[in-house]
C-alpha positions in Angstrom: -7.4 11.8 60.9 -10.2 14.3 62.0 -12.8 11.6 63.5 -11.3 8.8 65.0 -12.0 5.8 67.8 -10.4 4.4 70.6 -11.3 1.1 72.2 -10.4 1.0 75.6 -10.0 -2.6 77.0 -10.9 -4.0 80.8 -14.7 -3.1 81.8 -14.9 0.4 79.7 -16.5 0.7 76.9 -14.8 1.6 73.0 -15.1 5.0 72.5 -16.2 7.6 69.8 -14.8 11.1 69.7 -15.9 13.8 67.7 -13.6 16.4 66.4 -14.2 19.9 65.1 -12.8 19.5 61.3 -12.1 23.4 61.0 -9.7 23.9 64.4 -9.3 20.1 65.2 -10.5 20.4 68.6 -12.1 17.6 70.5 -15.7 18.2 71.2 -16.5 15.6 73.1 -17.2 11.4 73.2 -19.5 9.2 73.4 -19.7 5.3 73.2 -19.6 2.6 70.4 -22.9 0.9 71.2 -22.3 -3.2 70.7 -25.2 -5.8 69.9 -26.7 -6.2 73.2 -27.2 -2.3 73.4 -28.5 -1.9 70.3 -31.2 -4.9 70.8 -32.3 -3.3 73.9 -32.8 -0.3 71.7 -34.8 -2.0 69.4 -37.1 -3.8 71.6 -37.4 -0.2 73.6 -39.0 1.0 70.4 -41.4 -1.9 69.6 -42.4 -1.8 73.3 -43.0 1.8 73.1 -45.2 1.5 69.8 -47.6 -0.7 71.5 -48.8 2.9 72.7 -47.9 4.9 70.6 -49.3 3.8 67.6 -52.6 3.7 69.4 -52.5 7.4 69.9 -54.8 10.3 68.7 -53.7 12.1 65.8 -54.7 15.2 68.2 -52.3 14.2 70.6 -49.6 13.5 68.3 -50.0 17.1 66.9 -49.5 18.8 70.5 -46.5 16.5 70.6 -44.7 18.3 67.6 -46.0 21.4 68.7 -44.0 21.1 72.4 -41.3 19.7 70.3 -41.5 22.5 67.8 -41.0 25.3 70.3 -38.3 23.2 72.0 -36.3 23.5 68.7 -37.3 27.1 68.6 -35.9 28.3 71.8 -32.5 26.0 71.6 -31.9 27.0 67.7 -28.7 29.2 68.3 -27.3 26.2 70.8 -28.4 24.0 67.7 -26.9 25.9 65.3 -23.3 26.4 66.8 -23.0 22.5 67.5 -23.7 21.3 64.0 -21.5 24.2 63.0 -18.5 23.0 65.3 -18.9 19.0 64.3 -19.3 19.0 60.8 -17.4 23.0 60.1 -20.5 24.2 57.8 -20.9 28.0 58.1 -23.0 28.9 61.0 -25.9 30.5 58.5 -26.2 27.1 56.5 -26.7 25.6 59.5 -29.9 27.7 60.4 -30.8 26.8 56.7 -29.6 23.6 55.5 -30.8 22.0 59.6 -32.8 24.0 61.3 -35.3 25.7 59.4 -36.2 22.8 57.2 -37.0 20.9 60.2 -39.2 23.8 61.8 -40.7 24.0 58.6 -41.8 20.1 58.5 -42.9 20.6 62.2 -45.2 23.2 61.0 -46.4 21.4 57.8 -47.3 18.2 59.6 -49.3 19.7 62.5 -51.2 21.4 59.8 -51.6 18.7 57.2 -50.6 15.5 58.8 -53.8 14.1 59.8 -55.0 15.0 56.4 -52.5 13.2 54.5 -52.9 9.8 56.1 -56.8 9.9 56.6 -58.5 6.9 54.9 -59.2 7.3 51.5 -62.5 6.0 49.6 -62.4 4.2 46.7 -64.7 4.3 44.0 -65.4 1.1 42.2 -67.2 1.5 38.4 -68.4 -2.5 38.3 -72.3 -1.6 38.5 -71.9 -5.4 40.3 -70.3 -4.2 43.0 -72.5 -0.8 43.3 -73.1 -2.0 47.0 -69.5 -2.5 48.2 -67.5 0.1 49.9 -64.2 0.2 49.9 -61.0 2.3 51.7 -56.9 2.8 51.5 -56.1 3.1 55.0 -52.9 4.3 56.4 -51.3 2.3 59.3 -48.2 2.7 61.4 -45.6 0.1 60.3 -43.8 -0.4 63.7 -40.4 0.4 64.6 -38.3 2.3 61.9 -34.4 2.2 62.0 -32.4 5.1 60.6 -28.7 5.6 59.5 -27.9 9.0 59.2 -24.9 10.9 57.3 -23.1 13.3 58.8 -23.4 16.1 56.1 -26.8 17.2 57.1 -26.5 15.9 60.6 -30.0 17.2 62.0 -32.5 17.8 59.2 -31.9 14.7 57.2 -32.6 12.6 60.4 -34.6 14.9 61.9 -37.2 15.8 58.8 -37.7 11.7 58.2 -38.2 11.3 62.6 -41.2 13.4 62.4 -42.8 12.1 59.7 -42.6 8.6 60.6 -43.7 9.5 64.2 -46.7 11.6 63.2 -47.6 8.3 61.4 -47.8 6.4 64.5 -44.5 5.0 64.0 -41.3 4.6 66.9 -37.6 5.2 65.8 -34.3 4.4 66.1 -31.7 6.5 65.3 -28.1 5.7 64.3 -26.1 9.0 63.7 -22.9 8.7 61.6 -20.1 8.3 63.4 -18.3 11.8 62.6 -21.5 13.8 63.9 -22.2 11.6 66.9 -23.0 14.5 69.0 -25.7 16.2 66.9 -27.5 12.6 66.8 -27.6 12.5 70.7 -29.2 16.1 70.8 -31.8 15.2 68.3 -32.9 12.2 71.1 -32.6 14.8 74.0 -35.3 17.4 72.2 -37.5 14.5 71.9 -37.0 14.0 75.6 -37.7 17.6 76.7 -40.7 17.9 74.5 -42.2 15.1 76.6 -42.6 12.5 74.1 -42.6 8.8 76.0 -39.7 7.0 76.4 -38.3 5.0 73.4 -40.2 6.6 70.7 -37.1 8.4 69.4 -34.0 6.4 70.4 -30.0 6.9 69.6 -27.6 4.6 69.3 -24.0 5.8 68.7 -21.2 4.1 67.1 -19.3 2.8 64.1 -19.9 1.2 60.8 -20.8 -2.0 63.1 -23.3 -0.4 65.3 -25.2 0.4 61.9 -24.8 -3.3 60.9 -26.5 -4.4 64.3 -28.8 -2.0 63.6 -29.6 -3.0 60.0 -30.2 -6.9 61.1 -32.0 -6.4 64.1 -36.1 -6.7 63.8 -37.3 -3.5 62.3 -40.7 -2.4 60.5 -38.6 -0.5 58.0 -34.9 0.9 57.5 -33.7 4.0 55.7 -30.5 4.6 55.1 -28.3 7.8 53.7 -24.9 7.4 52.4 -22.7 5.9 49.5 -23.5 3.1 46.9 -21.5 0.4 48.1 -22.8 1.1 51.8 -26.0 1.0 50.9 -25.6 -2.6 49.1 -23.6 -3.4 52.2 -27.0 -2.2 54.4 -29.7 -4.1 51.7 -27.9 -7.2 52.4 -27.5 -7.1 56.1 -31.3 -6.0 56.0 -32.5 -8.6 53.7 -31.8 -11.5 56.7 -34.8 -10.2 58.4 -36.8 -8.9 54.9 -36.4 -5.7 56.3 -37.8 -3.2 53.4 -35.2 -0.7 52.7 -35.0 2.9 51.4 -31.9 3.8 50.1 -30.6 6.9 49.4 -27.3 7.1 47.6 -25.6 10.4 46.7 -25.1 11.6 43.4 -23.6 13.2 40.7 -25.7 15.7 39.8 -25.6 17.8 36.6 -26.5 21.2 35.6 -27.5 22.0 31.8 -27.1 25.6 30.9 -29.0 26.8 27.3 -27.6 30.1 25.3 -30.6 31.5 26.9 -29.9 31.3 30.4 -29.6 34.6 32.3 -26.1 34.9 33.2 -26.2 36.6 36.6 -28.9 34.4 38.0 -27.3 31.6 36.4 -23.5 32.0 37.6 -24.9 32.8 41.2 -27.2 29.3 41.0 -24.2 27.5 40.3 -21.8 28.7 42.2 -24.4 28.1 45.1 -25.0 24.5 44.1 -21.5 23.9 43.7 -19.9 25.1 47.0 -22.9 25.2 49.4 -21.6 23.3 52.6 -17.9 23.0 50.9 -19.7 20.6 48.2 -20.7 18.3 50.6 -24.3 17.4 49.4 -25.6 14.6 47.9 -27.4 17.1 45.4 -24.1 19.2 45.0 -24.0 20.5 41.5 -20.8 18.4 40.3 -21.0 18.8 36.5 -22.1 21.4 34.1 -23.1 21.0 30.4 -23.0 24.6 28.8 -24.7 24.4 25.5 -22.6 26.8 23.2 -24.1 30.4 22.5 -23.2 34.0 22.6 -23.0 34.4 26.4 -21.1 31.6 27.3 -17.4 33.1 28.1 -19.4 35.5 29.9 -21.0 33.3 32.0 -17.6 31.1 32.6 -16.2 34.6 33.7 -18.9 35.6 35.9 -18.7 32.1 37.5 -14.8 32.1 38.4 -15.5 35.8 39.8 -17.8 34.4 42.1 -15.6 31.2 42.7 -12.1 33.5 43.7 -14.1 36.2 46.1 -15.6 33.1 48.5 -14.7 33.4 51.8 -13.1 30.0 53.5 -13.2 30.4 57.4 -13.9 28.9 60.5 -17.4 28.7 60.8 -18.3 30.7 63.9 -17.4 34.0 61.1 -19.7 35.3 60.2 -18.0 36.5 57.1 -17.3 32.6 56.2 -19.0 31.2 53.0 -17.1 27.7 52.5 -16.3 25.7 55.5 -14.0 22.7 55.9 -14.0 19.3 54.4 -15.1 17.0 56.7 -11.8 14.9 57.2 -8.7 13.5 56.0 -10.0 10.9 53.7 -12.8 13.2 52.4 -10.1 15.9 51.3 -7.7 13.3 50.1 -10.4 11.8 47.6 -11.1 15.2 46.5 -7.5 16.1 45.6 -7.2 12.2 44.1 -9.7 13.2 41.6 -8.7 16.9 40.5 -4.6 15.8 40.2 -6.3 12.6 38.1 -8.0 15.5 35.7 -5.4 17.9 35.3 -3.0 14.9 34.4 -5.6 13.9 31.6 -5.6 17.2 30.1 -7.8 19.2 32.5 -7.2 23.0 33.1 -7.6 24.8 36.7 -9.2 28.1 36.5 -9.3 29.0 39.9 -8.5 26.8 43.3 -7.2 23.2 43.2 -5.6 23.0 46.4 -5.8 23.4 50.0 -5.8 26.8 51.9 -2.8 26.2 54.1 -3.7 29.8 56.3 -6.5 27.5 58.1 -6.3 24.9 60.5 -8.4 22.3 59.1 -9.1 20.5 55.6 -9.8 23.5 53.8 -10.1 23.2 50.1 -10.6 26.0 48.0 -13.7 26.6 45.6 -12.5 24.8 42.1 -13.5 25.6 38.6 -11.9 22.5 35.9 -12.2 23.3 32.3 -11.2 20.7 29.6 -12.5 18.0 31.5 -14.4 14.7 29.3 -16.2 11.7 30.9 -12.7 9.7 30.7 -12.3 11.0 34.1 -13.2 10.3 37.5 -14.4 13.8 38.2 -16.8 13.5 35.7 -18.2 10.0 36.7 -17.1 9.8 40.6 -18.9 11.3 43.3 -16.7 13.9 44.5 -18.6 15.2 47.3 -16.1 18.3 47.6 -16.3 22.5 46.2 -15.3 21.2 43.0 -17.4 22.4 39.6 -16.0 20.8 36.4 -17.9 21.9 33.1 -17.8 21.0 29.8 -18.9 23.3 26.5 -21.2 20.8 24.0 -22.9 21.9 20.7 -26.2 20.6 21.2 -29.3 20.1 24.0 -29.2 16.8 22.6 -25.2 16.2 23.6 -26.0 17.4 26.9 -29.0 15.2 27.7 -26.9 12.1 26.3 -23.8 13.2 28.7 -26.3 13.8 31.8 -27.9 10.6 31.2 -24.5 8.7 31.1 -24.1 9.0 34.9 -24.2 5.3 36.9 -26.6 7.6 39.5 -29.7 9.7 39.4 -30.6 11.9 42.1 -31.6 15.2 40.8 -30.1 17.5 38.1 -30.8 21.4 37.1 -31.6 23.2 34.0 -31.1 27.2 33.4 -32.8 28.6 31.1 -34.9 31.9 30.1 -37.9 29.7 28.2 -39.5 27.8 30.6 -41.4 25.8 28.4 -38.1 24.3 26.7 -36.5 23.5 30.2 -39.6 21.6 31.3 -39.1 19.4 27.9 -35.4 19.0 28.7 -36.2 17.9 32.3 -38.6 15.0 31.2 -35.8 13.6 29.2 -33.4 13.1 32.0 -33.2 10.2 34.2 -33.1 11.3 38.0 -35.4 11.8 40.7 -35.5 15.5 41.0 -35.3 18.1 38.1 -34.8 21.6 39.1 -35.2 24.6 36.6 -33.5 27.7 37.3 -32.4 26.6 41.0 -31.2 23.6 42.8 -30.7 21.6 46.0 -33.6 23.1 47.8 -36.3 20.4 47.9 -34.8 17.9 50.4 -36.0 21.1 52.9 -39.3 21.2 51.6 -41.3 18.8 53.7 -44.4 18.2 50.9 -42.2 16.9 48.3 -40.8 13.6 47.9 -37.3 12.8 48.0 -35.2 10.2 46.2 -33.3 8.6 42.9 -32.7 6.5 40.7 -30.7 4.0 39.3 -27.1 4.1 42.2 -28.8 7.2 44.1 -30.9 4.4 45.7 -35.0 3.6 45.4 -37.9 4.5 47.8 -38.9 7.8 49.0 -38.6 10.2 52.1 -40.7 12.7 52.9 -44.4 14.3 51.8 -47.2 11.6 51.4 -44.6 9.2 49.9 -42.8 9.1 53.2 -41.3 6.6 55.7 -44.3 4.9 57.2 
């Protein structure tokens, strides 16, 4: 097990250990907080809210400006901690976690007040000509955030930033697989001079998240699996707490016959293998509409996948890091093995890289798959790219929409008008054209899905409060 807990009896608190999934080295330990500790954090956040919500936008901008400076000063330390704790290459820690957070600070500093400014609503009834109506944006109170390990800095930070800019206070429960990064978030706000308890962090396992879900919150944001999201929603219902759920996906890529071979192959590879495929919006299935260049595209994709270098996160040549732990590795391997037993063909990868100490799974491309296989239906969360060759756009759209998930999708084509027309027919939260994944790091854009990918939106003017 990469991440494990150890309950110590007597006067000592139960401890959660964090290990580096690339080297198996112990990085540190944090307490597993109980119900009383979570309640203290929530009550502290409510106490801080009484003054924080009445601060001016000018003061909040100043606080965010200081925070941005602190993050900028410590970006190397932060990137190394993220890479050590979750195994992603150092460059991905910068691009996937830190730069989006810095960009969110800058956007909120410049635009936050305008986005939250009261808006006059015109009334067209002549009998109401003398009346004035406004929509006024007010903070909600205490926001609870239960965040995942795959982007342990950017996912919680971007939401926290928007919440506090709106005048809320926050209690964060980081994943038990990345608790050290979660604690670092709390330290950054303290270093930047935010008042005590405007941002609090509670560490622990699933039970700690349950205590937070059941506590007195104004809103709860959860990122994780659909099954866990259902549990969180049930727990929050006791207090009638509104929830925003981002629950993963099985994102489809539709490739039209006119798609440029070189850029499309690189785009598909990046969407499938960045962060070792451990992103909720990773490309996890591809529908190639049959055309003259289909075989060329497959060949180019294979060349790229075979050339990707697995390695330790601190090696500047590493392009793909490890899977987070043994349980996730086994899940990926199980889906691949089942697909092969049902007739799928491994074109590359499909197994562990035994030359490395951690859970390294080679970038994998599967052919001859179909929708009777879990690899085309269940979220994989690993560096596996299965593809089907289909006869028409209509078939590709139908298969893409078959999924019980609906987070995002991508269309690859030269004819942008045709791609946009297809995009309107896909049942998901975001559709990319000739790209994938990037929008979560852009604070101006809303983020969220439909169906079992959850509901509610984070980021942009539709964000957490």
